mmCIF file as gemmi writes it, N, C-alpha and C atoms, coordinates in Angstrom:
data_model
loop_
_atom_site.group_PDB
_atom_site.id
_atom_site.type_symbol
_atom_site.label_atom_id
_atom_site.label_alt_id
_atom_site.label_comp_id
_atom_site.label_asym_id
_atom_site.label_entity_id
_atom_site.label_seq_id
_atom_site.pdbx_PDB_ins_code
_atom_site.Cartn_x
_atom_site.Cartn_y
_atom_site.Cartn_z
_atom_site.occupancy
_atom_site.B_iso_or_equiv
_atom_site.pdbx_formal_charge
_atom_site.auth_seq_id
_atom_site.auth_asym_id
_atom_site.pdbx_PDB_model_num
ATOM 1 N N . MET Axp A 1 ? 131.786 80.845 141.586 1 0 ? 1 A 1
ATOM 2 C CA . MET Axp A 1 ? 130.274 80.536 141.319 1 0 ? 1 A 1
ATOM 3 C C . MET Axp A 1 ? 129.692 82.03 141.171 1 0 ? 1 A 1
ATOM 4 N N . TRP Axp A 2 ? 128.758 82.108 140.413 1 0 ? 2 A 1
ATOM 5 C CA . TRP Axp A 2 ? 127.846 83.585 140.292 1 0 ? 2 A 1
ATOM 6 C C . TRP Axp A 2 ? 126.814 83.613 141.514 1 0 ? 2 A 1
ATOM 7 N N . ALA Axp A 3 ? 126.729 84.925 141.855 1 0 ? 3 A 1
ATOM 8 C CA . ALA Axp A 3 ? 125.678 85.085 142.709 1 0 ? 3 A 1
ATOM 9 C C . ALA Axp A 3 ? 124.886 86.176 142.598 1 0 ? 3 A 1
ATOM 10 N N . LEU Axp A 4 ? 123.57 86.376 142.814 1 0 ? 4 A 1
ATOM 11 C CA . LEU Axp A 4 ? 123.008 87.494 142.65 1 0 ? 4 A 1
ATOM 12 C C . LEU Axp A 4 ? 122.193 87.919 143.917 1 0 ? 4 A 1
ATOM 13 N N . VAL Axp A 5 ? 122.458 89.245 144.245 1 0 ? 5 A 1
ATOM 14 C CA . VAL Axp A 5 ? 121.657 89.576 145.674 1 0 ? 5 A 1
ATOM 15 C C . VAL Axp A 5 ? 120.9 90.79 145.372 1 0 ? 5 A 1
ATOM 16 N N . THR Axp A 6 ? 119.89 90.76 145.91 1 0 ? 6 A 1
ATOM 17 C CA . THR Axp A 6 ? 118.454 91.877 145.95 1 0 ? 6 A 1
ATOM 18 C C . THR Axp A 6 ? 118.731 92.528 147.044 1 0 ? 6 A 1
ATOM 19 N N . ALA Axp A 7 ? 118.33 93.768 147.087 1 0 ? 7 A 1
ATOM 20 C CA . ALA Axp A 7 ? 118.423 94.45 148.401 1 0 ? 7 A 1
ATOM 21 C C . ALA Axp A 7 ? 117.695 95.744 148.377 1 0 ? 7 A 1
ATOM 22 N N . ASP Axp A 8 ? 117.329 96.398 149.516 1 0 ? 8 A 1
ATOM 23 C CA . ASP Axp A 8 ? 116.551 97.504 149.418 1 0 ? 8 A 1
ATOM 24 C C . ASP Axp A 8 ? 117.778 98.695 150.19 1 0 ? 8 A 1
ATOM 25 N N . ILE Axp A 9 ? 117.454 99.845 149.618 1 0 ? 9 A 1
ATOM 26 C CA . ILE Axp A 9 ? 118.087 100.956 150.326 1 0 ? 9 A 1
ATOM 27 C C . ILE Axp A 9 ? 117.178 102.26 149.833 1 0 ? 9 A 1
ATOM 28 N N . PRO Axp A 10 ? 117.349 103.135 150.994 1 0 ? 10 A 1
ATOM 29 C CA . PRO Axp A 10 ? 116.501 104.353 150.752 1 0 ? 10 A 1
ATOM 30 C C . PRO Axp A 10 ? 117.079 105.156 149.7 1 0 ? 10 A 1
ATOM 31 N N . PRO Axp A 11 ? 116.264 105.564 148.965 1 0 ? 11 A 1
ATOM 32 C CA . PRO Axp A 11 ? 116.635 106.194 147.522 1 0 ? 11 A 1
ATOM 33 C C . PRO Axp A 11 ? 117.725 107.381 147.814 1 0 ? 11 A 1
ATOM 34 N N . VAL Axp A 12 ? 117.834 107.978 148.862 1 0 ? 12 A 1
ATOM 35 C CA . VAL Axp A 12 ? 118.41 109.096 148.949 1 0 ? 12 A 1
ATOM 36 C C . VAL Axp A 12 ? 119.666 108.62 149.267 1 0 ? 12 A 1
ATOM 37 N N . GLU Axp A 13 ? 120.01 107.215 149.542 1 0 ? 13 A 1
ATOM 38 C CA . GLU Axp A 13 ? 121.667 106.587 149.898 1 0 ? 13 A 1
ATOM 39 C C . GLU Axp A 13 ? 121.846 105.82 148.87 1 0 ? 13 A 1
ATOM 40 N N . VAL Axp A 14 ? 121.157 105.652 147.957 1 0 ? 14 A 1
ATOM 41 C CA . VAL Axp A 14 ? 121.315 104.767 146.393 1 0 ? 14 A 1
ATOM 42 C C . VAL Axp A 14 ? 122.879 105.264 146.11 1 0 ? 14 A 1
ATOM 43 N N . PRO Axp A 15 ? 123.371 106.683 145.553 1 0 ? 15 A 1
ATOM 44 C CA . PRO Axp A 15 ? 124.985 106.784 145.243 1 0 ? 15 A 1
ATOM 45 C C . PRO Axp A 15 ? 125.839 106.688 145.814 1 0 ? 15 A 1
ATOM 46 N N . GLU Axp A 16 ? 125.642 106.864 147.176 1 0 ? 16 A 1
ATOM 47 C CA . GLU Axp A 16 ? 126.958 106.403 147.882 1 0 ? 16 A 1
ATOM 48 C C . GLU Axp A 16 ? 127.023 104.981 148.334 1 0 ? 16 A 1
ATOM 49 N N . THR Axp A 17 ? 126.007 104.108 148.454 1 0 ? 17 A 1
ATOM 50 C CA . THR Axp A 17 ? 125.947 102.798 148.632 1 0 ? 17 A 1
ATOM 51 C C . THR Axp A 17 ? 126.241 101.952 147.385 1 0 ? 17 A 1
ATOM 52 N N . VAL Axp A 18 ? 125.956 102.446 146.137 1 0 ? 18 A 1
ATOM 53 C CA . VAL Axp A 18 ? 126.411 101.924 144.855 1 0 ? 18 A 1
ATOM 54 C C . VAL Axp A 18 ? 128.052 102.022 144.926 1 0 ? 18 A 1
ATOM 55 N N . ALA Axp A 19 ? 128.663 103.25 145.341 1 0 ? 19 A 1
ATOM 56 C CA . ALA Axp A 19 ? 130.006 103.183 145.059 1 0 ? 19 A 1
ATOM 57 C C . ALA Axp A 19 ? 130.663 102.592 146.369 1 0 ? 19 A 1
ATOM 58 N N . ALA Axp A 20 ? 130.072 102.472 147.535 1 0 ? 20 A 1
ATOM 59 C CA . ALA Axp A 20 ? 130.822 101.681 148.434 1 0 ? 20 A 1
ATOM 60 C C . ALA Axp A 20 ? 130.726 100.177 148.154 1 0 ? 20 A 1
ATOM 61 N N . LEU Axp A 21 ? 129.623 99.391 147.646 1 0 ? 21 A 1
ATOM 62 C CA . LEU Axp A 21 ? 129.445 98.073 147.381 1 0 ? 21 A 1
ATOM 63 C C . LEU Axp A 21 ? 130.334 97.778 146.043 1 0 ? 21 A 1
ATOM 64 N N . GLY Axp A 22 ? 130.513 98.851 145.24 1 0 ? 22 A 1
ATOM 65 C CA . GLY Axp A 22 ? 131.282 98.481 143.945 1 0 ? 22 A 1
ATOM 66 C C . GLY Axp A 22 ? 132.735 98.3 144.288 1 0 ? 22 A 1
ATOM 67 N N . ARG Axp A 23 ? 133.146 98.399 145.439 1 0 ? 23 A 1
ATOM 68 C CA . ARG Axp A 23 ? 134.732 98.505 145.955 1 0 ? 23 A 1
ATOM 69 C C . ARG Axp A 23 ? 134.771 97.067 146.476 1 0 ? 23 A 1
ATOM 70 N N . LEU Axp A 24 ? 133.841 96.377 146.705 1 0 ? 24 A 1
ATOM 71 C CA . LEU Axp A 24 ? 134.001 94.928 147.305 1 0 ? 24 A 1
ATOM 72 C C . LEU Axp A 24 ? 134.932 94.319 146.252 1 0 ? 24 A 1
ATOM 73 N N . ARG Axp A 25 ? 135.44 93.388 146.566 1 0 ? 25 A 1
ATOM 74 C CA . ARG Axp A 25 ? 136.219 92.337 145.675 1 0 ? 25 A 1
ATOM 75 C C . ARG Axp A 25 ? 135.459 91.638 144.832 1 0 ? 25 A 1
ATOM 76 N N . GLN Axp A 26 ? 134.596 90.856 145.415 1 0 ? 26 A 1
ATOM 77 C CA . GLN Axp A 26 ? 133.676 90.143 144.685 1 0 ? 26 A 1
ATOM 78 C C . GLN Axp A 26 ? 132.683 90.466 143.839 1 0 ? 26 A 1
ATOM 79 N N . THR Axp A 27 ? 132.398 91.898 143.941 1 0 ? 27 A 1
ATOM 80 C CA . THR Axp A 27 ? 131.276 92.583 142.997 1 0 ? 27 A 1
ATOM 81 C C . THR Axp A 27 ? 131.844 92.784 141.648 1 0 ? 27 A 1
ATOM 82 N N . ARG Axp A 28 ? 130.665 92.246 140.96 1 0 ? 28 A 1
ATOM 83 C CA . ARG Axp A 28 ? 130.936 92.616 139.365 1 0 ? 28 A 1
ATOM 84 C C . ARG Axp A 28 ? 129.977 93.579 138.806 1 0 ? 28 A 1
ATOM 85 N N . LEU Axp A 29 ? 128.916 93.781 139.324 1 0 ? 29 A 1
ATOM 86 C CA . LEU Axp A 29 ? 127.901 94.697 138.942 1 0 ? 29 A 1
ATOM 87 C C . LEU Axp A 29 ? 127.054 95.223 140.458 1 0 ? 29 A 1
ATOM 88 N N . VAL Axp A 30 ? 126.692 96.275 140.024 1 0 ? 30 A 1
ATOM 89 C CA . VAL Axp A 30 ? 125.816 96.878 141.196 1 0 ? 30 A 1
ATOM 90 C C . VAL Axp A 30 ? 124.774 98.008 140.249 1 0 ? 30 A 1
ATOM 91 N N . THR Axp A 31 ? 123.462 97.707 140.452 1 0 ? 31 A 1
ATOM 92 C CA . THR Axp A 31 ? 122.687 98.57 139.8 1 0 ? 31 A 1
ATOM 93 C C . THR Axp A 31 ? 121.166 98.764 140.337 1 0 ? 31 A 1
ATOM 94 N N . SER Axp A 32 ? 120.937 99.834 140.179 1 0 ? 32 A 1
ATOM 95 C CA . SER Axp A 32 ? 119.383 100.468 140.522 1 0 ? 32 A 1
ATOM 96 C C . SER Axp A 32 ? 118.434 99.586 139.459 1 0 ? 32 A 1
ATOM 97 N N . VAL Axp A 33 ? 117.452 98.878 140.177 1 0 ? 33 A 1
ATOM 98 C CA . VAL Axp A 33 ? 116.381 98.303 139.575 1 0 ? 33 A 1
ATOM 99 C C . VAL Axp A 33 ? 115.031 98.816 139.821 1 0 ? 33 A 1
ATOM 100 N N . THR Axp A 34 ? 113.986 98.438 139.116 1 0 ? 34 A 1
ATOM 101 C CA . THR Axp A 34 ? 112.612 98.874 139.216 1 0 ? 34 A 1
ATOM 102 C C . THR Axp A 34 ? 111.942 97.492 139.743 1 0 ? 34 A 1
ATOM 103 N N . GLY Axp A 35 ? 111.029 97.487 140.503 1 0 ? 35 A 1
ATOM 104 C CA . GLY Axp A 35 ? 110.334 96.318 141.235 1 0 ? 35 A 1
ATOM 105 C C . GLY Axp A 35 ? 110.261 96.337 142.487 1 0 ? 35 A 1
ATOM 106 N N . PRO Axp A 36 ? 110.108 95.324 143.199 1 0 ? 36 A 1
ATOM 107 C CA . PRO Axp A 36 ? 109.806 95.102 144.626 1 0 ? 36 A 1
ATOM 108 C C . PRO Axp A 36 ? 110.968 95.654 145.481 1 0 ? 36 A 1
ATOM 109 N N . HIS Axp A 37 ? 112.271 95.511 144.979 1 0 ? 37 A 1
ATOM 110 C CA . HIS Axp A 37 ? 113.396 95.833 145.448 1 0 ? 37 A 1
ATOM 111 C C . HIS Axp A 37 ? 114.209 96.932 144.437 1 0 ? 37 A 1
ATOM 112 N N . ASN Axp A 38 ? 115.197 97.836 145.312 1 0 ? 38 A 1
ATOM 113 C CA . ASN Axp A 38 ? 115.69 98.814 144.291 1 0 ? 38 A 1
ATOM 114 C C . ASN Axp A 38 ? 116.754 98.605 143.954 1 0 ? 38 A 1
ATOM 115 N N . LEU Axp A 39 ? 117.639 97.343 144.369 1 0 ? 39 A 1
ATOM 116 C CA . LEU Axp A 39 ? 119.411 97.258 143.832 1 0 ? 39 A 1
ATOM 117 C C . LEU Axp A 39 ? 119.407 95.985 143.646 1 0 ? 39 A 1
ATOM 118 N N . ALA Axp A 40 ? 120.244 95.405 142.707 1 0 ? 40 A 1
ATOM 119 C CA . ALA Axp A 40 ? 120.676 94.197 142.669 1 0 ? 40 A 1
ATOM 120 C C . ALA Axp A 40 ? 122.082 94.253 142.267 1 0 ? 40 A 1
ATOM 121 N N . LEU Axp A 41 ? 122.927 93.226 142.84 1 0 ? 41 A 1
ATOM 122 C CA . LEU Axp A 41 ? 124.379 92.932 142.652 1 0 ? 41 A 1
ATOM 123 C C . LEU Axp A 41 ? 124.734 91.693 142.452 1 0 ? 41 A 1
ATOM 124 N N . ALA Axp A 42 ? 125.363 91.677 141.241 1 0 ? 42 A 1
ATOM 125 C CA . ALA Axp A 42 ? 125.998 90.189 140.733 1 0 ? 42 A 1
ATOM 126 C C . ALA Axp A 42 ? 127.357 90.34 141.354 1 0 ? 42 A 1
ATOM 127 N N . MET Axp A 43 ? 127.69 89.016 141.926 1 0 ? 43 A 1
ATOM 128 C CA . MET Axp A 43 ? 128.914 88.779 142.49 1 0 ? 43 A 1
ATOM 129 C C . MET Axp A 43 ? 129.516 87.476 141.979 1 0 ? 43 A 1
ATOM 130 N N . TRP Axp A 44 ? 130.881 87.322 142.222 1 0 ? 44 A 1
ATOM 131 C CA . TRP Axp A 44 ? 131.635 86.062 141.978 1 0 ? 44 A 1
ATOM 132 C C . TRP Axp A 44 ? 131.954 85.395 143.108 1 0 ? 44 A 1
ATOM 133 N N . LEU Axp A 45 ? 131.768 84.446 143.579 1 0 ? 45 A 1
ATOM 134 C CA . LEU Axp A 45 ? 132.38 83.435 144.873 1 0 ? 45 A 1
ATOM 135 C C . LEU Axp A 45 ? 132.96 82.578 144.674 1 0 ? 45 A 1
ATOM 136 N N . ARG Axp A 46 ? 133.733 82.21 145.481 1 0 ? 46 A 1
ATOM 137 C CA . ARG Axp A 46 ? 134.748 80.987 145.206 1 0 ? 46 A 1
ATOM 138 C C . ARG Axp A 46 ? 134.04 79.741 145.87 1 0 ? 46 A 1
ATOM 139 N N . THR Axp A 47 ? 133.229 79.788 146.831 1 0 ? 47 A 1
ATOM 140 C CA . THR Axp A 47 ? 132.309 78.69 147.371 1 0 ? 47 A 1
ATOM 141 C C . THR Axp A 47 ? 130.764 79.16 147.582 1 0 ? 47 A 1
ATOM 142 N N . VAL Axp A 48 ? 130.181 78.226 148.157 1 0 ? 48 A 1
ATOM 143 C CA . VAL Axp A 48 ? 128.757 78.58 148.501 1 0 ? 48 A 1
ATOM 144 C C . VAL Axp A 48 ? 128.961 79.23 150.018 1 0 ? 48 A 1
ATOM 145 N N . ASP Axp A 49 ? 129.92 78.865 150.742 1 0 ? 49 A 1
ATOM 146 C CA . ASP Axp A 49 ? 130.155 79.361 152.115 1 0 ? 49 A 1
ATOM 147 C C . ASP Axp A 49 ? 130.497 80.821 152.125 1 0 ? 49 A 1
ATOM 148 N N . GLU Axp A 50 ? 131.001 81.04 151.19 1 0 ? 50 A 1
ATOM 149 C CA . GLU Axp A 50 ? 131.385 82.779 150.971 1 0 ? 50 A 1
ATOM 150 C C . GLU Axp A 50 ? 130.175 83.572 151.089 1 0 ? 50 A 1
ATOM 151 N N . LEU Axp A 51 ? 129.075 83.069 150.758 1 0 ? 51 A 1
ATOM 152 C CA . LEU Axp A 51 ? 128.04 83.744 150.671 1 0 ? 51 A 1
ATOM 153 C C . LEU Axp A 51 ? 127.482 84.407 151.928 1 0 ? 51 A 1
ATOM 154 N N . HIS Axp A 52 ? 127.859 83.693 152.855 1 0 ? 52 A 1
ATOM 155 C CA . HIS Axp A 52 ? 127.424 84.479 154.257 1 0 ? 52 A 1
ATOM 156 C C . HIS Axp A 52 ? 128.457 85.691 154.532 1 0 ? 52 A 1
ATOM 157 N N . GLU Axp A 53 ? 129.787 85.419 154.425 1 0 ? 53 A 1
ATOM 158 C CA . GLU Axp A 53 ? 130.942 86.395 154.406 1 0 ? 53 A 1
ATOM 159 C C . GLU Axp A 53 ? 130.352 87.682 153.598 1 0 ? 53 A 1
ATOM 160 N N . VAL Axp A 54 ? 130.134 87.455 152.319 1 0 ? 54 A 1
ATOM 161 C CA . VAL Axp A 54 ? 130.045 88.635 151.601 1 0 ? 54 A 1
ATOM 162 C C . VAL Axp A 54 ? 128.816 89.16 151.897 1 0 ? 54 A 1
ATOM 163 N N . THR Axp A 55 ? 127.549 88.573 152.2 1 0 ? 55 A 1
ATOM 164 C CA . THR Axp A 55 ? 126.366 89.579 152.69 1 0 ? 55 A 1
ATOM 165 C C . THR Axp A 55 ? 126.553 90.243 153.956 1 0 ? 55 A 1
ATOM 166 N N . ALA Axp A 56 ? 127.383 89.752 154.577 1 0 ? 56 A 1
ATOM 167 C CA . ALA Axp A 56 ? 127.77 90.57 155.893 1 0 ? 56 A 1
ATOM 168 C C . ALA Axp A 56 ? 128.899 91.598 155.374 1 0 ? 56 A 1
ATOM 169 N N . ALA Axp A 57 ? 129.834 91.371 154.546 1 0 ? 57 A 1
ATOM 170 C CA . ALA Axp A 57 ? 130.43 92.548 154.087 1 0 ? 57 A 1
ATOM 171 C C . ALA Axp A 57 ? 129.64 93.477 153.588 1 0 ? 57 A 1
ATOM 172 N N . LEU Axp A 58 ? 128.458 93.173 152.675 1 0 ? 58 A 1
ATOM 173 C CA . LEU Axp A 58 ? 127.754 94.166 152.442 1 0 ? 58 A 1
ATOM 174 C C . LEU Axp A 58 ? 126.894 94.904 153.104 1 0 ? 58 A 1
ATOM 175 N N . VAL Axp A 59 ? 126.667 94.401 154.229 1 0 ? 59 A 1
ATOM 176 C CA . VAL Axp A 59 ? 125.745 95.418 155.08 1 0 ? 59 A 1
ATOM 177 C C . VAL Axp A 59 ? 127.008 96.032 156.173 1 0 ? 59 A 1
ATOM 178 N N . ARG Axp A 60 ? 128.317 95.546 156.186 1 0 ? 60 A 1
ATOM 179 C CA . ARG Axp A 60 ? 128.912 96.528 156.819 1 0 ? 60 A 1
ATOM 180 C C . ARG Axp A 60 ? 129.403 97.581 156.084 1 0 ? 60 A 1
ATOM 181 N N . ALA Axp A 61 ? 129.49 97.709 154.452 1 0 ? 61 A 1
ATOM 182 C CA . ALA Axp A 61 ? 129.823 98.497 153.695 1 0 ? 61 A 1
ATOM 183 C C . ALA Axp A 61 ? 128.91 99.536 153.663 1 0 ? 61 A 1
ATOM 184 N N . ALA Axp A 62 ? 127.368 98.952 153.869 1 0 ? 62 A 1
ATOM 185 C CA . ALA Axp A 62 ? 126.575 99.965 153.835 1 0 ? 62 A 1
ATOM 186 C C . ALA Axp A 62 ? 125.349 99.762 154.823 1 0 ? 62 A 1
ATOM 187 N N . PRO Axp A 63 ? 125.093 100.231 155.817 1 0 ? 63 A 1
ATOM 188 C CA . PRO Axp A 63 ? 124.54 99.66 157.06 1 0 ? 63 A 1
ATOM 189 C C . PRO Axp A 63 ? 123.103 99.861 156.862 1 0 ? 63 A 1
ATOM 190 N N . ALA Axp A 64 ? 122.887 100.817 155.882 1 0 ? 64 A 1
ATOM 191 C CA . ALA Axp A 64 ? 121.158 101.036 155.68 1 0 ? 64 A 1
ATOM 192 C C . ALA Axp A 64 ? 120.72 99.832 154.692 1 0 ? 64 A 1
ATOM 193 N N . LEU Axp A 65 ? 121.588 99.079 154.097 1 0 ? 65 A 1
ATOM 194 C CA . LEU Axp A 65 ? 121.255 98.151 153.237 1 0 ? 65 A 1
ATOM 195 C C . LEU Axp A 65 ? 120.374 97.138 153.966 1 0 ? 65 A 1
ATOM 196 N N . ARG Axp A 66 ? 119.245 96.567 153.214 1 0 ? 66 A 1
ATOM 197 C CA . ARG Axp A 66 ? 118.548 95.675 153.821 1 0 ? 66 A 1
ATOM 198 C C . ARG Axp A 66 ? 118.491 94.684 152.579 1 0 ? 66 A 1
ATOM 199 N N . ILE Axp A 67 ? 119.37 93.393 153.151 1 0 ? 67 A 1
ATOM 200 C CA . ILE Axp A 67 ? 119.391 92.026 151.693 1 0 ? 67 A 1
ATOM 201 C C . ILE Axp A 67 ? 117.924 91.564 151.603 1 0 ? 67 A 1
ATOM 202 N N . THR Axp A 68 ? 117.319 91.649 150.609 1 0 ? 68 A 1
ATOM 203 C CA . THR Axp A 68 ? 115.929 90.66 150.544 1 0 ? 68 A 1
ATOM 204 C C . THR Axp A 68 ? 116.079 89.641 149.662 1 0 ? 68 A 1
ATOM 205 N N . GLY Axp A 69 ? 117.021 89.279 149.094 1 0 ? 69 A 1
ATOM 206 C CA . GLY Axp A 69 ? 116.95 87.705 148.344 1 0 ? 69 A 1
ATOM 207 C C . GLY Axp A 69 ? 118.577 87.581 147.814 1 0 ? 69 A 1
ATOM 208 N N . THR Axp A 70 ? 118.857 86.168 147.856 1 0 ? 70 A 1
ATOM 209 C CA . THR Axp A 70 ? 120.176 85.927 147.123 1 0 ? 70 A 1
ATOM 210 C C . THR Axp A 70 ? 119.903 84.592 146.42 1 0 ? 70 A 1
ATOM 211 N N . SER Axp A 71 ? 120.567 84.302 145.374 1 0 ? 71 A 1
ATOM 212 C CA . SER Axp A 71 ? 120.46 83.45 144.376 1 0 ? 71 A 1
ATOM 213 C C . SER Axp A 71 ? 121.911 82.873 143.631 1 0 ? 71 A 1
ATOM 214 N N . LEU Axp A 72 ? 122.074 81.658 143.72 1 0 ? 72 A 1
ATOM 215 C CA . LEU Axp A 72 ? 123.369 81.062 143.476 1 0 ? 72 A 1
ATOM 216 C C . LEU Axp A 72 ? 123.306 80.345 142.145 1 0 ? 72 A 1
ATOM 217 N N . SER Axp A 73 ? 124.227 80.591 141.078 1 0 ? 73 A 1
ATOM 218 C CA . SER Axp A 73 ? 124.284 79.757 140.008 1 0 ? 73 A 1
ATOM 219 C C . SER Axp A 73 ? 125.578 78.811 140.211 1 0 ? 73 A 1
ATOM 220 N N . LEU Axp A 74 ? 125.103 77.446 140.413 1 0 ? 74 A 1
ATOM 221 C CA . LEU Axp A 74 ? 126.213 76.503 140.727 1 0 ? 74 A 1
ATOM 222 C C . LEU Axp A 74 ? 127.225 76.273 139.409 1 0 ? 74 A 1
ATOM 223 N N . ARG Axp A 75 ? 126.655 76.445 138.159 1 0 ? 75 A 1
ATOM 224 C CA . ARG Axp A 75 ? 127.583 75.989 137.269 1 0 ? 75 A 1
ATOM 225 C C . ARG Axp A 75 ? 127.195 77.208 136.204 1 0 ? 75 A 1
ATOM 226 N N . THR Axp A 76 ? 128.16 77.788 135.686 1 0 ? 76 A 1
ATOM 227 C CA . THR Axp A 76 ? 128.225 78.71 134.443 1 0 ? 76 A 1
ATOM 228 C C . THR Axp A 76 ? 128.936 78.139 133.321 1 0 ? 76 A 1
ATOM 229 N N . HIS Axp A 77 ? 128.003 78.142 132.042 1 0 ? 77 A 1
ATOM 230 C CA . HIS Axp A 77 ? 128.758 77.885 130.883 1 0 ? 77 A 1
ATOM 231 C C . HIS Axp A 77 ? 129.161 79.054 130.239 1 0 ? 77 A 1
ATOM 232 N N . LYS Axp A 78 ? 130.505 78.918 129.774 1 0 ? 78 A 1
ATOM 233 C CA . LYS Axp A 78 ? 131.285 79.868 129.261 1 0 ? 78 A 1
ATOM 234 C C . LYS Axp A 78 ? 130.907 80.124 128.071 1 0 ? 78 A 1
ATOM 235 N N . ILE Axp A 79 ? 130.726 81.457 127.388 1 0 ? 79 A 1
ATOM 236 C CA . ILE Axp A 79 ? 130.517 81.631 126.379 1 0 ? 79 A 1
ATOM 237 C C . ILE Axp A 79 ? 131.944 82.434 125.722 1 0 ? 79 A 1
ATOM 238 N N . GLY Axp A 80 ? 132.906 82.628 126.317 1 0 ? 80 A 1
ATOM 239 C CA . GLY Axp A 80 ? 134.128 83.244 125.612 1 0 ? 80 A 1
ATOM 240 C C . GLY Axp A 80 ? 134.701 83.797 126.696 1 0 ? 80 A 1
ATOM 241 N N . ALA Axp A 81 ? 135.843 84.451 126.502 1 0 ? 81 A 1
ATOM 242 C CA . ALA Axp A 81 ? 136.757 85.163 127.423 1 0 ? 81 A 1
ATOM 243 C C . ALA Axp A 81 ? 137.019 86.591 126.962 1 0 ? 81 A 1
ATOM 244 N N . GLN Axp A 82 ? 137.011 87.641 127.701 1 0 ? 82 A 1
ATOM 245 C CA . GLN Axp A 82 ? 137.741 88.881 127.075 1 0 ? 82 A 1
ATOM 246 C C . GLN Axp A 82 ? 139.268 88.84 127.859 1 0 ? 82 A 1
ATOM 247 N N . VAL Axp A 83 ? 140.059 89.334 126.851 1 0 ? 83 A 1
ATOM 248 C CA . VAL Axp A 83 ? 141.379 89.283 127.006 1 0 ? 83 A 1
ATOM 249 C C . VAL Axp A 83 ? 141.703 90.938 127.334 1 0 ? 83 A 1
ATOM 250 N N . LEU Axp A 84 ? 142.409 90.972 128.393 1 0 ? 84 A 1
ATOM 251 C CA . LEU Axp A 84 ? 142.525 92.513 128.892 1 0 ? 84 A 1
ATOM 252 C C . LEU Axp A 84 ? 143.964 92.999 128.73 1 0 ? 84 A 1
ATOM 253 N N . GLY Axp A 85 ? 144.351 94.079 128.374 1 0 ? 85 A 1
ATOM 254 C CA . GLY Axp A 85 ? 145.802 94.348 128.11 1 0 ? 85 A 1
ATOM 255 C C . GLY Axp A 85 ? 146.546 95.054 129.466 1 0 ? 85 A 1
ATOM 256 N N . PRO Axp A 86 ? 147.667 95.343 129.558 1 0 ? 86 A 1
ATOM 257 C CA . PRO Axp A 86 ? 148.176 95.77 130.809 1 0 ? 86 A 1
ATOM 258 C C . PRO Axp A 86 ? 147.634 96.727 131.592 1 0 ? 86 A 1
ATOM 259 N N . ASP Axp A 87 ? 146.704 97.607 130.49 1 0 ? 87 A 1
ATOM 260 C CA . ASP Axp A 87 ? 146.009 98.918 131.464 1 0 ? 87 A 1
ATOM 261 C C . ASP Axp A 87 ? 144.725 98.459 131.921 1 0 ? 87 A 1
ATOM 262 N N . GLY Axp A 88 ? 144.323 96.861 131.681 1 0 ? 88 A 1
ATOM 263 C CA . GLY Axp A 88 ? 143.079 96.876 132.02 1 0 ? 88 A 1
ATOM 264 C C . GLY Axp A 88 ? 141.818 96.733 131.256 1 0 ? 88 A 1
ATOM 265 N N . ARG Axp A 89 ? 142.287 97.19 129.897 1 0 ? 89 A 1
ATOM 266 C CA . ARG Axp A 89 ? 141.065 97.316 129.125 1 0 ? 89 A 1
ATOM 267 C C . ARG Axp A 89 ? 141.042 96.283 128.241 1 0 ? 89 A 1
ATOM 268 N N . ARG Axp A 90 ? 139.97 95.978 127.457 1 0 ? 90 A 1
ATOM 269 C CA . ARG Axp A 90 ? 139.809 94.645 126.784 1 0 ? 90 A 1
ATOM 270 C C . ARG Axp A 90 ? 140.477 95.008 125.301 1 0 ? 90 A 1
ATOM 271 N N . THR Axp A 91 ? 141.246 93.818 125.115 1 0 ? 91 A 1
ATOM 272 C CA . THR Axp A 91 ? 142.14 93.976 123.862 1 0 ? 91 A 1
ATOM 273 C C . THR Axp A 91 ? 141.268 93.044 122.804 1 0 ? 91 A 1
ATOM 274 N N . HIS Axp A 92 ? 140.8 91.59 122.923 1 0 ? 92 A 1
ATOM 275 C CA . HIS Axp A 92 ? 140.17 91.039 122.042 1 0 ? 92 A 1
ATOM 276 C C . HIS Axp A 92 ? 139.201 90.019 122.769 1 0 ? 92 A 1
ATOM 277 N N . HIS Axp A 93 ? 138.657 89.045 122.326 1 0 ? 93 A 1
ATOM 278 C CA . HIS Axp A 93 ? 137.525 88.219 122.656 1 0 ? 93 A 1
ATOM 279 C C . HIS Axp A 93 ? 138.03 86.564 122.204 1 0 ? 93 A 1
ATOM 280 N N . VAL Axp A 94 ? 137.95 85.804 122.955 1 0 ? 94 A 1
ATOM 281 C CA . VAL Axp A 94 ? 138.428 84.686 122.752 1 0 ? 94 A 1
ATOM 282 C C . VAL Axp A 94 ? 137.226 83.473 123.063 1 0 ? 94 A 1
ATOM 283 N N . ARG Axp A 95 ? 136.679 83.051 121.867 1 0 ? 95 A 1
ATOM 284 C CA . ARG Axp A 95 ? 135.664 82.253 121.645 1 0 ? 95 A 1
ATOM 285 C C . ARG Axp A 95 ? 136.031 80.785 122.107 1 0 ? 95 A 1
ATOM 286 N N . PRO Axp A 96 ? 135.233 80.058 122.991 1 0 ? 96 A 1
ATOM 287 C CA . PRO Axp A 96 ? 135.418 78.822 123.325 1 0 ? 96 A 1
ATOM 288 C C . PRO Axp A 96 ? 135.741 77.75 122.285 1 0 ? 96 A 1
ATOM 289 N N . ARG Axp A 97 ? 136.449 76.747 122.62 1 0 ? 97 A 1
ATOM 290 C CA . ARG Axp A 97 ? 136.437 75.619 121.584 1 0 ? 97 A 1
ATOM 291 C C . ARG Axp A 97 ? 135.324 74.996 121.435 1 0 ? 97 A 1
ATOM 292 N N . ASP Axp A 98 ? 134.862 74.396 120.214 1 0 ? 98 A 1
ATOM 293 C CA . ASP Axp A 98 ? 133.793 73.509 119.953 1 0 ? 98 A 1
ATOM 294 C C . ASP Axp A 98 ? 134.04 72.101 120.723 1 0 ? 98 A 1
ATOM 295 N N . THR Axp A 99 ? 133.122 71.605 121.216 1 0 ? 99 A 1
ATOM 296 C CA . THR Axp A 99 ? 133.329 70.28 121.934 1 0 ? 99 A 1
ATOM 297 C C . THR Axp A 99 ? 132.479 69.355 121.138 1 0 ? 99 A 1
ATOM 298 N N . ALA Axp A 100 ? 131.975 69.723 119.95 1 0 ? 100 A 1
ATOM 299 C CA . ALA Axp A 100 ? 130.931 68.728 119.28 1 0 ? 100 A 1
ATOM 300 C C . ALA Axp A 100 ? 131.731 68.072 118.198 1 0 ? 100 A 1
């Protein structure tokens, strides 16, 4: 399942925090954003219950982090898949089969 976590971090700590959070297994994207909060993380989780474990791991990895919100997507419609080669780089895209 896909999760979005928004957070605040002091601006001086953004580069170090982004690097630390990017090393977590579940993290797919860490980005600075504008608006009421300055950090957003996209994560893949196995279960809803894992969200609590992951948010605790975020704070352990970056103690100055203040989590401001979480959102879960319980179902994601697949639009295709990226096939990776042995070096971890994309080799090609596979489109989903038509179900109509």
